[in-house]
Structure formats: C-alpha cells, structure tokens
C-alpha positions in Angstrom: 0.0 0.0 0.1 1.0 3.6 -0.6 2.0 6.0 2.1 -0.6 6.9 4.8 -2.7 10.1 4.7 -4.5 9.4 8.2 -2.6 7.7 11.1 -4.4 7.0 14.4 -2.6 5.7 17.5 -4.2 4.5 20.6 -7.1 6.8 20.4 -9.5 6.9 23.3 -12.6 9.0 24.0 -14.6 9.0 27.3 -17.9 10.9 27.6 -18.0 10.9 31.4 -17.8 7.3 32.4 -18.8 6.0 29.0 -16.0 4.7 26.8 -17.1 5.7 23.2 -13.6 4.9 21.5 -11.4 2.3 23.1 -7.8 2.5 22.2 -7.9 2.2 18.4 -5.0 2.4 16.0 -5.1 2.5 12.2 -3.7 4.0 9.1 -5.5 5.1 5.8 -3.4 4.7 2.7 -3.2 7.7 0.1 -5.6 7.6 -2.8 -7.6 4.7 -1.1 -11.3 4.6 -0.1 -11.6 3.2 3.4 -14.9 2.2 5.2 -15.4 2.8 9.0 -18.0 0.3 9.9 -19.9 -0.7 12.9 -23.3 -0.7 14.6 -25.0 2.2 16.3 -22.8 3.3 19.2 -19.7 1.6 17.7 -17.8 4.9 17.7 -17.7 5.7 14.0 -19.0 9.4 14.3 -17.0 10.1 17.3 -13.8 8.8 15.5 -14.5 11.0 12.5 -15.2 14.1 14.8 -11.7 13.6 16.5 -10.0 13.3 13.1 -11.6 16.7 12.2 -10.5 18.1 15.5 -14.3 18.8 16.5 -13.7 16.5 19.4 -10.5 16.4 21.7 -9.4 12.7 22.4 -9.2 11.7 26.0 -5.9 10.1 24.9 -4.1 8.9 21.9 -3.1 10.8 18.7 -4.1 11.6 15.2 -2.1 12.8 12.4 -3.3 13.8 8.8 -0.7 14.4 6.0 2.1 14.1 8.8 0.6 16.9 10.9 -0.5 16.4 14.6 -4.2 17.5 14.5 -4.2 18.2 18.3 -1.6 21.0 17.7 -1.6 22.2 14.2 -5.0 21.2 12.8 -5.5 24.5 11.0 -2.3 23.7 8.9 -4.6 20.8 7.4 -8.1 21.6 7.4 -7.9 23.5 4.0 -7.0 20.3 2.2 -9.8 18.4 3.9 -13.4 18.4 3.8 -16.5 16.5 5.5 -20.0 15.6 4.7 -22.7 14.3 7.1 -26.5 14.5 6.7 -26.7 14.7 10.6 -24.8 18.0 10.5 -26.9 21.0 9.3 -25.8 24.0 7.4 -27.4 27.3 8.4 -30.9 26.7 7.8 -32.2 30.2 7.0 -29.6 30.7 4.2 -30.4 29.5 0.8 -28.4 26.7 -0.7 -26.7 29.1 -3.0 -25.7 31.4 0.0 -24.5 28.5 2.0 -22.2 27.2 -1.0 -20.9 30.6 -1.6 -20.0 31.2 2.0 -18.3 28.0 2.3 -16.4 28.5 -1.1 -15.1 31.9 0.2 -14.0 30.3 3.6 -12.0 27.7 1.6 -10.6 30.5 -0.5 -11.9 29.3 -3.8 -11.1 31.9 -6.5 -13.5 31.3 -9.3 -16.2 30.1 -6.7 -19.2 30.7 -9.0 -17.9 28.3 -11.9 -17.2 25.7 -9.0 -20.6 26.1 -7.5 -22.1 25.8 -11.0 -20.3 22.6 -11.7 -21.4 21.0 -8.5 -24.9 22.2 -9.1 -24.9 20.2 -12.4 -23.1 17.3 -11.0 -25.4 16.7 -7.9 -28.5 18.0 -9.7 -29.3 20.6 -7.0 -30.2 23.4 -9.5 -34.0 23.5 -8.9 -33.6 24.2 -5.2 -30.5 26.5 -5.2 -32.5 29.6 -4.2 -34.5 27.8 -1.5 -33.6 27.9 2.3 -31.5 25.0 3.5 -34.0 24.5 6.2 -36.9 23.9 3.8 -35.3 21.0 1.9 -36.2 17.3 2.3 -33.6 14.9 3.8 -32.5 13.6 0.5 -31.9 17.2 -0.9 -30.0 18.1 2.1 -27.7 15.1 1.7 -26.8 16.3 -1.9 -26.2 19.8 -0.6 -23.9 18.8 2.2 -22.0 16.6 -0.2 -21.6 19.6 -2.7 -20.3 21.6 0.2 -17.8 18.8 0.9 -16.5 18.7 -2.8 -16.1 22.5 -3.1 -12.4 22.7 -2.3 -11.7 19.4 -4.1 -10.2 18.0 -0.9 -7.3 15.7 -0.7 -8.9 14.0 2.3 -12.8 13.5 2.2 -14.5 12.2 5.4 -18.1 11.1 4.7 -20.6 9.9 7.4 -23.6 8.1 5.6 -23.0 9.9 2.2 -26.1 8.5 0.6 -28.5 8.5 3.6 -32.1 9.4 2.9 -31.5 9.2 -0.9 -33.7 7.1 -3.2 -31.8 4.0 -4.8 -31.4 5.8 -8.3 -29.8 9.0 -6.8 -27.5 7.0 -4.3 -26.3 4.9 -7.2 -25.6 8.2 -9.2 -23.9 9.6 -6.2 -21.7 6.7 -5.7 -20.7 6.8 -9.2 -19.7 10.5 -8.7 -17.6 9.7 -5.8 -15.9 7.0 -7.7 -15.1 9.5 -10.7 -14.1 12.3 -8.2 -11.5 9.9 -6.7 -10.0 8.7 -9.9 -9.9 12.2 -11.2 -8.4 14.0 -8.2 -6.7 11.1 -6.4 -8.3 12.1 -3.2 -8.4 9.7 -0.1 -11.9 8.9 1.3 -12.8 7.6 4.7 -16.5 6.9 4.9 -18.8 5.5 7.6 -21.8 3.8 6.1 -24.5 1.1 7.1 -25.1 0.5 3.3 -23.0 -2.7 2.7 -23.3 -2.7 -1.0 -22.0 0.7 -1.1 -18.9 -0.4 0.9 -18.4 -3.3 -1.5 -18.6 -1.2 -4.4 -16.5 1.9 -3.2 -14.1 0.7 -0.7 -10.6 -0.8 -0.9 -10.3 -1.5 2.9 -12.7 -1.9 5.7 -12.1 -1.1 9.4 -14.7 -2.9 11.7 -15.7 -1.4 14.9 -17.8 -2.9 17.8 -18.5 -1.0 21.2 -15.7 1.4 20.5 -13.0 -1.2 19.7 -11.4 -2.1 16.4 -12.3 -5.8 16.1 -11.3 -6.7 12.4 -9.9 -5.0 9.2 -9.3 -5.9 5.6 -10.4 -5.6 2.0 -13.9 -6.4 1.4 -12.9 -9.7 -0.6 -10.6 -10.9 2.3 -13.4 -10.4 4.9 -15.9 -12.4 2.8 -13.4 -15.3 2.7 -12.5 -15.0 6.3 -16.0 -15.0 7.5 -17.2 -17.6 4.7 -19.9 -15.1 3.8 -21.5 -13.9 0.3 -21.7 -10.3 1.1 -20.6 -7.6 3.6 -24.1 -7.3 5.2 -23.6 -10.9 6.4 -20.0 -10.0 7.7 -21.4 -6.9 9.5 -24.0 -9.2 11.1 -21.2 -11.6 12.2 -19.3 -9.0 13.8 -22.3 -7.3 15.5 -23.1 -10.7 17.0 -19.4 -11.3 18.0 -18.6 -14.1 15.5 -15.1 -12.5 15.2 -14.3 -13.8 18.4 -14.9 -17.3 17.3 -12.8 -16.8 14.1 -9.8 -15.2 16.1 -10.0 -18.4 18.4 -10.2 -20.8 15.4 -7.1 -19.1 13.9 -5.2 -19.1 17.2 -5.8 -22.7 17.7 -4.7 -23.5 14.1 -1.6 -21.5 14.6 -0.9 -23.6 17.8 -1.1 -26.9 15.8 
C-alpha cells in the first residue's frame, strides 16, 4: 500500500464514564477509499469528529498528512472536507448562499464556476434559491455533499454519504464519488450502514464494535475470512461477536 494520509494511534474517547472509542489504531492509505463500519454506538462518528478536531481525544494521537491534529490542525483543514446528513448547514440561508460562504471560507477563487459545476453534477439546481431548512432529507444530503466537494479536498470524510437518498440518486452519487476519486486522487474515509455501497467503493474496511477495532481488511478478504457472500452478512457476524470465534479458530490452528 502507498503512504498513509491518516494515522491514528491508541485513540480513546470518554464521555463521562462512557467509553465511546477504546484504544484504536489504524492508518488510511493515500488515494484509497476506506470504510469505517460498525453498529449504532460503535464509535464511528466520534472517531470522525476526532479526526477533524471537532472533539478532543481523551488520549491517543491523530495525524493527517503528517501533521498532529491536536496541535496544528489549521495547517491541514484547507486540504480536508467533511459531509454528514446529521450536521446541518445554516437553515435560514439559501443553498446558493451556503455554498458561496463555504467556498469563500476555503479560498476558492472562481467559486461561482465551482458552484455551477457541482450544481450540475449533484442535480441541485432547482432548489439553489430555497432556504436550506426547507429542503427534504435527501436534498440536504446532496447539498452537504456539494459543500464537501467545493475545495476538491485531498482527504474527504463522509458520514453516511447516501443516507435518505432514493436508490437511483444514491447510485448516481456513488458513481460521482468514484469518478471524483479517480480524477483527483483524493483519499476517502467513509462511515456507512449500506454494505453494497462499501463493497462497491471501498478498498479497505475497518470494523468497530463497542468502540474497539475488532477486524480489518479488504472486502473480498473479509468475505473469505467469514465464509460469507456479502458484507451485510459479515457486518451481522461482527455485531453478534462471531469475530471472536474466528480469532479463536485462527489461534488454535496456529498452535497446531
């Protein structure tokens, strides 16, 4: 694999007495698409928030492009962007106003042309003049993705990038993300509950359960390891702790 864009070492996060992320370490290779998977409460969104510097870790370290995010994150943030349907943009501003403000914050010189291109790509032209707060859930998902692509980031963090989208639009967005990565060479780290999306887009998968990293590998490798036909079955196995049985079997085989 090529050099790492993201490096996480022994990352922990407590909320009071609750351990949300429990001593996880991983790297994300340059130009790859990596999935961060796990059930509700597994620690995915908390991990992404710490990568962005929105949450401070209880312990551990995060570096992006070799920069310590706890000390110098502002050196890196212009090269990064983030999309989540669960994080609202200013609701009273129109879609165009929101995109214009974010484009200016990212220092995009010809921002009108960039907004126009994304408007065409994500098919959001018909509601550019509407307040963001009046959009449907699927429309908001497309707008926040447009915001995330404005600066053509070198690292793109996506939390449920196709949530609330109908199957046709979701398929179109996945194709757009594939094309974007090929064209720009960006690195993508995404959290998703859509396992067909993971199989289609991802080179590598990081599996979390109850805040711990419990397994990792390319989708094809995980399918072989668990003897399953698709990633949804693998996801269910890990949610039900079958990964412990596999680890035990591997240890017993190694001892023979």
